[in-house]
C-alpha positions in Angstrom: -26.3 -22.8 -61.9 -28.0 -25.9 -63.3 -25.1 -28.2 -62.4 -25.1 -26.9 -58.8 -28.8 -27.6 -58.4 -28.3 -31.0 -60.0 -25.4 -31.6 -57.5 -27.7 -30.9 -54.6 -30.4 -33.2 -56.0 -28.0 -36.1 -56.5 -26.5 -35.4 -53.0 -29.9 -35.8 -51.4 -30.5 -39.0 -53.3 -27.3 -40.4 -52.0 -28.3 -39.6 -48.4 -31.9 -40.7 -48.7 -31.0 -43.9 -50.4 -28.5 -44.7 -47.7 -25.7 -45.2 -50.2 -23.2 -47.6 -48.6 -20.1 -45.8 -49.6 -21.3 -42.5 -48.2 -22.4 -43.9 -44.9 -19.3 -46.0 -44.5 -17.3 -42.7 -44.9 -19.5 -41.0 -42.3 -19.3 -43.9 -39.9 -15.5 -44.0 -40.1 -15.3 -40.2 -39.6 -17.4 -40.4 -36.5 -15.5 -43.4 -35.1 -12.0 -41.8 -35.6 -12.9 -38.4 -34.3 -15.0 -39.6 -31.4 -12.3 -42.1 -30.3 -9.6 -39.5 -30.5 -11.6 -36.9 -28.6 -12.5 -39.4 -25.8 -8.9 -40.5 -25.4 -7.6 -36.9 -25.3 -10.4 -35.8 -22.9 -9.7 -38.7 -20.4 -6.1 -37.6 -20.2 -6.2 -33.9 -20.6 -9.2 -32.9 -18.4 -7.9 -34.2 -15.1 -4.3 -33.1 -16.0 -5.5 -29.6 -17.1 -7.4 -29.1 -13.9 -4.4 -30.2 -11.8 -2.0 -27.9 -13.6 -4.4 -25.0 -13.5 -4.8 -25.2 -9.8 -1.2 -26.0 -9.0 1.4 -23.3 -8.5 4.8 -24.3 -9.9 8.0 -22.7 -11.2 7.8 -21.6 -14.8 4.0 -21.7 -14.9 3.9 -18.5 -17.1 6.3 -20.0 -19.6 4.3 -23.2 -19.6 1.1 -21.3 -20.3 2.6 -19.6 -23.3 4.0 -22.8 -24.8 0.7 -24.6 -24.2 -1.5 -21.8 -25.7 0.9 -21.7 -28.7 0.6 -25.5 -29.3 -3.2 -25.2 -29.4 -3.0 -23.8 -32.9 -0.4 -26.2 -34.3 -1.2 -26.9 -38.0 -2.7 -30.3 -38.6 -0.3 -31.2 -41.4 2.6 -30.8 -39.0 0.9 -33.3 -36.6 0.3 -35.7 -39.5 3.8 -35.4 -40.7 5.3 -36.2 -37.3 3.0 -39.2 -36.9 3.7 -40.4 -40.4 7.4 -40.3 -39.8 7.1 -42.1 -36.5 5.0 -44.8 -38.1 6.8 -45.1 -41.4 8.8 -48.3 -42.2 12.1 -46.6 -41.1 10.5 -44.8 -38.2 10.7 -45.8 -34.5 7.2 -47.3 -34.6 7.4 -48.7 -38.1 7.3 -52.3 -36.8 3.7 -51.8 -35.7 2.5 -51.5 -39.3 -0.1 -48.8 -38.4 0.5 -46.3 -41.2 -2.5 -45.9 -43.6 -4.9 -47.5 -41.1 -7.7 -46.0 -39.0 -5.5 -46.5 -35.9 -2.9 -44.1 -37.3 -5.7 -41.6 -38.0 -6.9 -41.9 -34.4 -3.3 -41.3 -33.1 -2.9 -38.2 -35.3 -6.2 -36.7 -34.3 -5.6 -37.5 -30.6 -2.3 -35.6 -30.8 -4.0 -32.8 -32.7 -6.8 -32.2 -30.1 -4.7 -32.9 -27.0 -3.2 -29.4 -26.7 -6.6 -27.9 -27.4 -8.4 -29.7 -24.7 -5.5 -29.4 -22.3 -5.2 -25.7 -22.9 -8.9 -24.9 -22.6 -9.2 -27.0 -19.5 -6.0 -25.4 -18.0 -7.3 -21.9 -18.6 -10.7 -22.7 -17.2 -9.3 -24.3 -14.1 -6.8 -21.5 -13.5 -9.5 -18.8 -13.9 -12.4 -20.4 -12.1 -11.1 -23.4 -10.2 -9.5 -21.6 -7.2 -12.8 -21.0 -5.4 -13.8 -24.6 -6.0 -10.5 -25.7 -4.6 -10.9 -23.5 -1.5 -14.3 -25.0 -0.8 -13.0 -28.5 -1.3 -10.0 -27.9 0.9 -12.1 -26.5 3.7 -14.2 -29.7 3.6 -11.0 -31.8 3.9 -10.9 -33.0 0.3 -7.7 -34.4 -1.1 -6.2 -33.5 -4.5 -8.1 -36.2 -6.4 -11.4 -35.2 -4.7 -10.8 -31.6 -5.7 -10.3 -32.6 -9.3 -13.5 -34.6 -9.3 -15.4 -31.7 -7.6 -14.0 -29.2 -10.2 -15.1 -31.4 -13.1 -18.6 -31.6 -11.6 -18.8 -27.9 -11.0 -17.5 -26.9 -14.5 -19.0 -29.8 -16.4 -20.9 -27.6 -18.9 -17.8 -25.6 -19.8 -15.7 -28.8 -20.0 -18.4 -30.2 -22.3 -18.1 -27.2 -24.6 -14.3 -27.6 -24.7 -14.7 -31.3 -25.6 -17.2 -30.5 -28.4 -14.8 -27.8 -29.7 -12.1 -30.4 -29.9 -14.3 -32.9 -31.6 -15.3 -30.2 -34.2 -11.7 -29.6 -35.0 -11.0 -33.3 -35.2 -13.8 -34.1 -37.6 -13.3 -31.1 -39.8 -9.5 -31.3 -40.3 -8.0 -32.7 -43.5 -4.2 -32.6 -43.3 -3.3 -35.0 -40.6 -5.8 -37.8 -41.7 -4.8 -37.4 -45.3 -1.1 -37.9 -44.5 -1.4 -40.8 -42.1 -4.5 -42.4 -43.6 -3.8 -42.0 -47.3 -7.5 -41.6 -48.2 -7.8 -45.2 -49.3 -11.2 -46.3 -50.5 -13.2 -48.5 -48.2 -10.4 -48.3 -45.6 -9.3 -44.8 -44.5 -11.5 -42.4 -46.5 -13.3 -39.9 -44.2 -15.6 -37.0 -44.8 -13.1 -34.2 -45.3 -10.6 -36.1 -47.4 -13.4 -37.4 -49.6 -14.8 -33.9 -50.1 -11.3 -32.6 -51.1 -10.8 -35.5 -53.5 -14.3 -35.3 -55.1 -14.0 -31.6 -55.6 -10.7 -32.0 -57.5 -12.4 -34.7 -59.6 -15.5 -32.6 -60.3 -17.7 -35.2 -58.6 -19.9 -32.6 -56.7 -22.9 -34.7 -55.6 -20.7 -36.8 -53.2 -18.9 -33.7 -52.0 -22.1 -31.8 -51.4 -23.7 -34.8 -49.6 -20.8 -35.1 -47.2 -20.7 -31.3 -46.8 -24.3 -31.3 -45.8 -23.6 -34.1 -43.2 -20.8 -32.0 -41.7 -23.2 -29.0 -41.4 -25.9 -31.2 -39.9 -23.4 -32.5 -37.3 -22.4 -29.0 -36.4 -26.1 -27.9 -36.0 -27.0 -31.0 -33.9 -24.0 -30.6 -31.6 -24.5 -26.9 -31.0 -28.2 -27.4 -30.5 -27.6 -30.0 -27.8 -25.1 -27.7 -26.0 -27.6 -24.8 -26.0 -30.4 -27.1 -24.8 -28.2 -28.5 -22.0 -27.2 -25.1 -20.9 -30.8 -23.9 -20.8 -30.2 -21.0 -23.2 -33.0 -19.8 -25.5 
């Protein structure tokens, strides 16, 4: 038990002393996951609402495929992106592999089905009444999408936060495309995994505490915004 308590003490020292390596890792993690979530949200929220409201042939089959893709393993996404960005891949000339940009691409692809699926389901189940009101007022398709976003903004925010949580807590995709390179592509989850294998528990515990704190803050903000006790 002593080494565990010592690990927590050293972890707190790293956080309180604003250790540069620790905070560089935290900053990169936030940057990569936030950027990926924003990109996916800007694309998937309007598209998900449009598809949820629209009736089209094969919608049931589309729904099944979309919901299945929401749980795609992160290592599969990382592998696909790594192959595409590798020297012999179709995008190898961009020299993006083992860079933060590659990590953003991987995480964007990872959370895209999640945001799209959650938005699609929300729009399909609760958007019809909003569409009827908008149509009766003479709104066009774009206006209806904007109106739906406004009316369902809290639920959409929860969906976005869910996607961000998956992005910042995943290991496989960023490990494969980023390579966990010190001072370049090392993020919270990959560092925790590496430090645990090395037996360097203070750093792993410190970053684990940061992840828990992020989860607490995000969920607290959602509860506060929704007016729940």
